[in-house]
C-alpha positions in Angstrom: -13.0 45.9 11.9 -16.6 46.9 12.1 -19.0 47.4 9.1 -19.0 51.2 9.3 -15.2 51.4 9.1 -15.1 48.8 6.3 -17.4 51.0 4.1 -15.2 54.1 4.7 -11.9 52.4 3.9 -12.8 51.2 0.4 -12.3 54.5 -1.5 -9.0 55.5 0.2 -7.6 52.0 -0.6 -8.7 52.2 -4.2 -7.1 55.6 -4.6 -3.9 54.5 -2.9 -3.4 51.6 -5.2 -4.7 48.8 -3.0 -4.8 47.0 0.3 -6.8 44.4 2.2 -8.7 44.0 5.4 -11.0 41.5 7.2 -14.4 42.5 8.6 -17.8 41.1 9.5 -20.3 40.5 6.7 -20.6 43.5 4.5 -23.5 46.0 4.9 -25.6 47.2 2.0 -23.7 50.5 2.0 -20.4 48.7 1.7 -21.7 46.6 -1.2 -22.9 49.8 -2.9 -19.5 51.4 -2.4 -17.9 48.3 -4.0 -20.0 48.7 -7.1 -19.5 52.4 -7.4 -15.7 52.0 -7.1 -15.8 49.3 -9.8 -17.8 51.5 -12.1 -15.9 54.7 -11.8 -12.3 53.5 -11.1 -10.1 51.0 -12.8 -9.9 48.9 -9.6 -10.5 45.3 -8.8 -12.4 44.7 -5.5 -12.6 41.1 -4.3 -14.7 39.9 -1.4 -13.9 36.4 -0.1 -15.8 34.7 2.7 -13.2 33.5 5.3 -15.6 32.0 7.8 -18.9 32.5 9.6 -19.6 36.2 9.5 -16.0 37.1 8.4 -14.9 38.3 4.9 -11.7 39.5 3.4 -11.8 42.5 1.1 -8.9 43.0 -1.3 -8.7 46.2 -3.3 -6.2 46.6 -6.1 -5.5 47.9 -9.6 -6.4 46.0 -12.7 -10.1 46.6 -13.6 -11.0 43.0 -13.0 -14.2 41.8 -11.3 -14.7 39.3 -8.6 
């Protein structure tokens, strides 16, 4: 998915209890959304580099940090 959709999906996934997706490198807006979600919700957000310009984002409960 594209970077704009990635930034929009984070909050619904956090509120729904989790999920994951792959996208291109994260924009500054997406990284900001990740930090806001971590600070205000008890949700773990993990970003893993899969390859050149591809990352996997996993959102789930637990309050951990990655």
